[in-house]
Backbone as ProteinMPNN parsed JSONL, in Angstrom:
{"seq_chain_A": "XXXXXXXXXXXXXXXXXXXXXXXXXXXXXXXXXXXXXXXXXXXXXXXXXXXXXXXXXXXXXXXXXXXXXXXXXXXXXXXXXXXXXXXXXXXXXXXXXXXXXXXXXXXXXXXXXXXX", "coords_chain_A": {"N_chain_A": [[7.715, 0.612, 33.231], [5.522, 1.895, 35.427], [4.002, 3.813, 36.585], [0.984, 5.758, 37.0], [0.89, 7.966, 35.346], [2.56, 7.221, 33.226], [1.104, 5.101, 32.135], [-1.22, 6.466, 31.45], [-0.177, 8.08, 29.423], [0.517, 6.215, 27.359], [-2.0, 5.222, 26.818], [-3.248, 7.539, 25.934], [-1.757, 8.007, 23.571], [-2.505, 5.753, 22.157], [-5.222, 6.31, 21.883], [-5.128, 8.537, 20.194], [-4.14, 7.235, 17.921], [-6.337, 5.585, 17.405], [-8.279, 7.507, 16.734], [-7.108, 8.514, 14.381], [-7.21, 6.218, 12.799], [-9.985, 5.868, 12.609], [-10.625, 8.181, 11.156], [-9.286, 7.55, 8.776], [-10.662, 5.237, 8.039], [-13.169, 6.35, 7.542], [-12.503, 7.889, 5.299], [-11.961, 5.779, 3.601], [-14.504, 4.677, 3.297], [-15.746, 6.746, 1.874], [-14.181, 6.622, -0.455], [-14.856, 4.055, -1.341], [-17.551, 4.503, -1.944], [-17.287, 6.315, -4.076], [-16.061, 4.616, -5.923], [-18.083, 2.698, -6.331], [-20.068, 4.345, -7.448], [-18.788, 5.105, -9.838], [-18.511, 2.603, -11.064], [-21.134, 1.963, -11.531], [-21.651, 3.278, -13.834], [-20.726, 1.65, -15.73], [-18.025, 1.738, -16.398], [-14.678, 0.819, -17.34], [-12.999, -1.313, -15.059], [-10.18, -1.271, -14.444], [-9.333, 1.255, -15.413], [-10.973, 2.892, -13.899], [-10.074, 2.343, -11.293], [-7.487, 3.392, -11.479], [-8.114, 6.069, -11.939], [-9.305, 6.887, -9.571], [-7.276, 6.615, -7.828], [-6.476, 4.11, -6.608], [-4.196, 2.639, -5.738], [-2.789, 4.407, -4.023], [-4.72, 4.811, -2.082], [-4.945, 2.247, -0.996], [-2.327, 1.882, 0.019], [-2.265, 3.927, 1.924], [-4.221, 3.024, 3.728], [-3.048, 0.625, 4.581], [-0.729, 1.614, 5.851], [-1.9, 3.15, 7.914], [-3.275, 1.199, 9.372], [-1.086, -0.289, 10.259], [0.206, 1.619, 11.894], [-1.773, 1.924, 13.836], [-1.89, -0.697, 14.942], [0.692, -0.875, 16.042], [0.577, 1.171, 18.0], [-1.465, 0.147, 19.566], [-0.289, -2.197, 20.529], [1.879, -1.14, 22.008], [0.451, 0.23, 23.956], [-0.912, -1.91, 25.234], [1.303, -3.346, 26.146], [2.45, -1.47, 27.872], [0.413, -1.159, 29.81], [0.253, -3.801, 30.737], [2.859, -4.123, 31.764], [2.784, -2.26, 33.82], [0.781, -3.364, 35.442], [2.081, -5.731, 36.111], [4.226, -4.666, 37.576], [2.815, -3.877, 39.758], [2.414, -6.21, 40.984], [0.748, -8.115, 39.83], [-0.115, -11.276, 38.39], [0.635, -13.142, 35.341], [-1.656, -14.563, 34.659], [-3.683, -13.148, 36.022], [-3.471, -10.687, 34.694], [-4.113, -11.513, 32.131], [-6.799, -12.208, 32.486], [-7.86, -9.669, 32.997], [-7.392, -8.448, 30.534], [-8.764, -10.102, 28.847], [-7.618, -12.15, 27.368], [-5.344, -14.867, 26.509], [-3.107, -16.381, 28.922], [-0.683, -16.998, 27.796], [-0.528, -15.16, 25.694], [-0.29, -12.791, 27.144], [2.2, -13.241, 28.276], [3.769, -13.11, 25.932], [3.254, -10.467, 25.18], [4.416, -9.077, 27.32], [6.996, -9.851, 26.863], [7.563, -8.464, 24.649], [6.758, -9.235, 22.126], [4.95, -8.935, 19.162], [3.214, -10.712, 17.939], [0.046, -11.776, 17.844], [-1.515, -13.873, 17.036], [-1.91, -16.385, 18.142]], "CA_chain_A": [[6.566, 1.503, 33.283], [4.663, 1.473, 36.526], [3.232, 4.924, 37.106], [-0.285, 6.069, 36.34], [1.182, 8.921, 34.284], [3.091, 6.472, 32.089], [-0.016, 4.366, 31.545], [-2.091, 7.462, 30.819], [0.457, 8.524, 28.187], [0.375, 5.224, 26.293], [-3.43, 5.16, 26.466], [-3.493, 8.729, 25.122], [-1.174, 7.763, 22.25], [-3.382, 4.765, 21.523], [-6.455, 7.023, 21.541], [-4.821, 9.322, 18.993], [-4.069, 6.27, 16.813], [-7.712, 5.166, 17.121], [-8.916, 8.612, 16.002], [-6.544, 8.544, 13.024], [-7.754, 5.075, 12.07], [-11.393, 6.176, 12.319], [-10.608, 9.136, 10.048], [-8.877, 6.83, 7.567], [-11.775, 4.359, 7.675], [-14.196, 7.2, 6.928], [-12.02, 8.18, 3.956], [-12.128, 4.554, 2.826], [-15.926, 4.569, 2.965], [-15.984, 7.709, 0.79], [-13.533, 6.075, -1.64], [-15.712, 2.948, -1.783], [-18.758, 5.074, -2.554], [-16.894, 6.834, -5.389], [-15.845, 3.47, -6.801], [-19.403, 2.141, -6.666], [-20.721, 5.277, -8.372], [-18.119, 4.991, -11.137], [-18.802, 1.292, -11.65], [-22.529, 1.961, -11.978], [-21.642, 3.84, -15.186], [-20.145, 0.605, -16.593], [-16.686, 2.104, -16.838], [-13.716, -0.269, -17.114], [-12.513, -1.355, -13.677], [-8.782, -0.842, -14.305], [-9.279, 2.705, -15.581], [-11.634, 3.513, -12.75], [-9.169, 2.233, -10.142], [-6.415, 4.385, -11.676], [-8.677, 7.418, -11.844], [-9.59, 7.254, -8.173], [-6.02, 6.416, -7.095], [-6.616, 2.919, -5.775], [-2.918, 2.246, -5.127], [-2.506, 5.3, -2.898], [-5.727, 4.527, -1.058], [-4.553, 0.987, -0.359], [-1.111, 2.136, 0.793], [-2.64, 4.747, 3.067], [-4.917, 2.162, 4.692], [-2.052, -0.291, 5.139], [0.102, 2.375, 6.79], [-2.681, 3.535, 9.092], [-3.502, -0.006, 10.168], [0.185, -0.599, 10.913], [0.39, 2.586, 12.988], [-2.747, 1.581, 14.87], [-1.462, -1.928, 15.617], [1.865, -0.561, 16.881], [0.114, 1.937, 19.162], [-2.242, -0.781, 20.391], [0.648, -3.079, 21.21], [2.614, -0.351, 23.006], [-0.485, 0.486, 25.054], [-1.12, -3.157, 25.977], [2.538, -3.671, 26.829], [2.589, -0.533, 28.982], [-0.555, -1.501, 30.858], [0.67, -5.089, 31.302], [4.048, -3.889, 32.584], [2.347, -1.563, 35.028], [0.105, -4.346, 36.289], [3.131, -6.63, 36.625], [4.953, -3.925, 38.611], [1.924, -3.826, 40.912], [2.362, -7.547, 41.566], [-0.232, -8.997, 39.189], [0.441, -12.407, 37.651], [0.222, -13.195, 33.937], [-3.036, -15.029, 34.619], [-4.55, -12.033, 36.414], [-3.444, -9.707, 33.604], [-4.863, -12.123, 31.032], [-8.221, -12.08, 32.8], [-8.219, -8.258, 32.816], [-7.335, -8.147, 29.101], [-9.626, -11.001, 28.087], [-6.762, -12.91, 26.449], [-4.688, -16.0, 27.152], [-1.904, -16.134, 29.711], [0.433, -17.074, 26.867], [-0.448, -13.889, 24.985], [0.259, -11.815, 28.088], [3.639, -13.516, 28.345], [4.375, -12.576, 24.71], [3.173, -9.0, 25.252], [5.446, -8.618, 28.256], [8.305, -10.131, 26.258], [7.747, -7.547, 23.537], [6.426, -9.869, 20.839], [3.676, -8.422, 18.656], [2.406, -11.742, 17.287], [-1.123, -12.091, 18.672], [-2.361, -14.834, 16.328], [-2.223, -17.598, 18.892]], "C_chain_A": [[5.679, 1.035, 34.427], [3.828, 2.61, 37.09], [1.969, 5.178, 36.322], [-0.067, 7.058, 35.198], [1.707, 8.238, 33.039], [1.968, 5.727, 31.372], [-0.945, 5.34, 30.831], [-1.505, 7.923, 29.49], [0.29, 7.502, 27.065], [-1.087, 5.059, 25.882], [-3.8, 6.373, 25.609], [-2.957, 8.535, 23.703], [-2.007, 6.748, 21.472], [-4.68, 5.433, 21.07], [-6.267, 7.873, 20.293], [-4.772, 8.397, 17.773], [-5.465, 5.779, 16.423], [-8.427, 6.249, 16.316], [-8.408, 8.679, 14.563], [-7.083, 7.387, 12.185], [-9.215, 5.314, 11.701], [-11.475, 7.156, 11.144], [-10.277, 8.426, 8.737], [-9.979, 5.879, 7.101], [-12.913, 5.157, 7.03], [-13.797, 7.594, 5.511], [-12.202, 6.964, 3.051], [-13.576, 4.372, 2.406], [-16.261, 5.521, 1.817], [-15.39, 7.196, -0.518], [-14.38, 4.944, -2.22], [-16.955, 3.469, -2.489], [-18.464, 5.664, -3.925], [-16.71, 5.693, -6.38], [-17.178, 2.877, -7.252], [-20.11, 3.037, -7.678], [-20.104, 5.189, -9.761], [-18.475, 3.68, -11.823], [-20.248, 1.197, -12.135], [-22.67, 2.535, -13.391], [-21.022, 2.86, -16.185], [-18.793, 1.004, -17.166], [-15.738, 0.946, -16.557], [-13.095, -0.176, -15.722], [-11.082, -0.84, -13.559], [-8.634, 0.669, -14.446], [-9.894, 3.446, -14.409], [-10.723, 3.48, -11.525], [-8.008, 3.219, -10.264], [-6.938, 5.795, -11.433], [-8.944, 7.838, -10.402], [-8.437, 6.884, -7.246], [-6.094, 5.265, -6.096], [-5.325, 2.555, -5.054], [-2.606, 3.107, -3.906], [-3.482, 5.059, -1.753], [-5.349, 3.268, -0.284], [-3.324, 1.174, 0.52], [-1.424, 2.936, 2.054], [-3.323, 3.91, 4.152], [-3.934, 1.214, 5.362], [-1.181, 0.412, 6.176], [-0.652, 2.735, 8.058], [-2.972, 2.337, 9.977], [-2.23, -0.415, 10.907], [0.447, 0.326, 12.088], [-0.54, 2.274, 14.158], [-2.295, 0.344, 15.652], [-0.243, -1.697, 16.503], [1.44, 0.177, 18.152], [-0.676, 1.043, 20.119], [-1.317, -1.697, 21.187], [1.409, -2.335, 22.306], [1.72, -0.07, 24.213], [-0.674, -0.78, 25.892], [0.131, -3.539, 26.758], [2.724, -2.757, 28.044], [1.659, -0.84, 30.139], [-0.152, -2.807, 31.529], [1.894, -4.926, 32.197], [3.689, -3.194, 33.892], [1.647, -2.516, 35.987], [1.106, -5.327, 36.898], [3.896, -5.946, 37.757], [4.126, -3.804, 39.887], [1.71, -5.206, 41.521], [1.364, -8.499, 40.951], [0.489, -10.099, 38.419], [-0.007, -12.326, 36.193], [-1.239, -13.627, 33.823], [-4.008, -13.906, 34.99], [-4.62, -10.977, 35.309], [-4.26, -10.234, 32.424], [-6.366, -11.982, 31.261], [-8.693, -10.638, 32.611], [-8.285, -7.876, 31.336], [-8.322, -8.986, 28.286], [-8.861, -11.793, 27.038], [-6.142, -14.079, 27.209], [-3.468, -15.556, 27.966], [-0.672, -16.124, 28.811], [0.597, -15.766, 26.089], [0.114, -12.808, 25.9], [1.763, -12.0, 28.208], [4.352, -12.927, 27.12], [4.344, -11.052, 24.709], [4.273, -8.468, 26.156], [6.853, -8.855, 27.724], [8.573, -9.218, 25.059], [7.482, -8.131, 22.172], [5.047, -9.416, 20.406], [2.766, -9.483, 18.061], [1.27, -12.174, 18.188], [-2.002, -13.153, 18.036], [-2.696, -16.056, 17.147], [-2.404, -17.289, 20.362]], "O_chain_A": [[5.15, -0.076, 34.404], [3.02, 2.388, 37.992], [1.882, 4.861, 35.136], [-0.766, 6.995, 34.186], [1.352, 8.617, 31.923], [1.899, 5.729, 30.143], [-1.404, 5.061, 29.724], [-2.245, 8.136, 28.53], [-0.043, 7.873, 25.939], [-1.374, 4.785, 24.717], [-4.577, 6.248, 24.662], [-3.641, 8.868, 22.736], [-2.186, 6.882, 20.262], [-5.178, 5.143, 19.982], [-7.146, 7.923, 19.433], [-5.301, 8.736, 16.715], [-5.743, 5.58, 15.24], [-9.102, 5.95, 15.33], [-9.191, 8.878, 13.634], [-7.378, 7.556, 11.002], [-9.632, 4.991, 10.589], [-12.296, 6.982, 10.244], [-10.913, 8.673, 7.713], [-10.203, 5.731, 5.899], [-13.543, 4.69, 6.081], [-14.642, 7.633, 4.617], [-12.554, 7.101, 1.879], [-13.848, 3.957, 1.279], [-16.979, 5.145, 0.89], [-16.014, 7.317, -1.573], [-14.598, 4.877, -3.43], [-17.361, 2.93, -3.519], [-19.278, 5.541, -4.84], [-17.142, 5.781, -7.529], [-17.364, 2.591, -8.435], [-20.683, 2.548, -8.652], [-20.826, 5.198, -10.759], [-18.713, 3.653, -13.031], [-20.547, 0.431, -13.05], [-23.677, 2.31, -14.062], [-20.818, 3.203, -17.349], [-18.46, 0.643, -18.295], [-15.971, 0.171, -15.63], [-12.715, 0.904, -15.269], [-10.791, -0.048, -12.662], [-7.895, 1.295, -13.687], [-9.399, 4.489, -13.984], [-10.611, 4.471, -10.804], [-7.592, 3.815, -9.271], [-6.274, 6.612, -10.794], [-8.821, 9.014, -10.06], [-8.601, 6.844, -6.027], [-5.813, 5.427, -4.908], [-5.358, 2.197, -3.877], [-2.201, 2.586, -2.867], [-3.097, 5.102, -0.584], [-5.428, 3.239, 0.945], [-3.284, 0.678, 1.646], [-0.897, 2.643, 3.127], [-3.04, 4.067, 5.34], [-3.982, 1.022, 6.577], [-0.926, -0.131, 7.251], [-0.105, 2.637, 9.156], [-2.923, 2.445, 11.202], [-2.294, -0.843, 12.059], [0.863, -0.122, 13.157], [-0.142, 2.352, 15.321], [-2.316, 0.343, 16.883], [-0.153, -2.26, 17.594], [1.891, -0.154, 19.248], [-0.562, 1.175, 21.337], [-1.538, -1.939, 22.373], [1.564, -2.851, 23.412], [2.176, -0.126, 25.355], [-0.603, -0.729, 27.12], [0.041, -4.0, 27.895], [3.111, -3.218, 29.117], [2.059, -0.791, 31.303], [-0.206, -2.917, 32.754], [1.961, -5.524, 33.271], [4.237, -3.516, 34.946], [1.887, -2.483, 37.194], [0.987, -5.703, 38.064], [4.183, -6.569, 38.779], [4.68, -3.647, 40.975], [0.926, -5.363, 42.457], [1.143, -9.586, 41.484], [1.567, -9.882, 37.866], [-0.901, -11.555, 35.846], [-1.975, -13.112, 32.981], [-5.04, -13.738, 34.341], [-5.69, -10.439, 35.021], [-5.008, -9.485, 31.795], [-7.114, -11.673, 30.333], [-9.798, -10.407, 32.121], [-9.131, -7.078, 30.933], [-8.672, -8.62, 27.164], [-9.378, -12.074, 25.957], [-6.385, -14.256, 28.403], [-2.886, -14.499, 27.722], [0.262, -15.351, 29.025], [1.717, -15.316, 25.851], [0.92, -11.989, 25.46], [2.514, -11.025, 28.238], [5.413, -12.317, 27.253], [5.307, -10.414, 24.283], [4.977, -7.523, 25.801], [7.789, -8.145, 28.09], [9.68, -9.204, 24.519], [7.93, -7.587, 21.163], [4.087, -9.495, 21.173], [1.629, -9.17, 17.707], [1.492, -12.86, 19.185], [-3.144, -13.324, 18.462], [-3.697, -16.715, 16.867], [-2.674, -18.192, 21.154]]}, "name": "protein", "num_of_chains": 1, "seq": "XXXXXXXXXXXXXXXXXXXXXXXXXXXXXXXXXXXXXXXXXXXXXXXXXXXXXXXXXXXXXXXXXXXXXXXXXXXXXXXXXXXXXXXXXXXXXXXXXXXXXXXXXXXXXXXXXXXX"}
């Protein structure tokens, strides 16, 4: 990936993932508010969680966060590959991303582990 069109596409896909995550986070806030309102009535927690479909809410959030992280990684990898194709070093890319050179190396290698 080295063209501006390719980079624009992965940034667009990342932007869509961000919008979906924002929508899901807003749904989570509404769910939290429903839970708080129910708990203020001193209803049993387990019954309340079942009634407001806690399991589905949790699964939905987990899936959306996973989709977001994948899109974020693909975008970072695409941008890093484009910068590399333009002759930038891992150190220069790291400075542009605000991350370590080692993380840039892992991104370019296709590894999603960003913990270190």
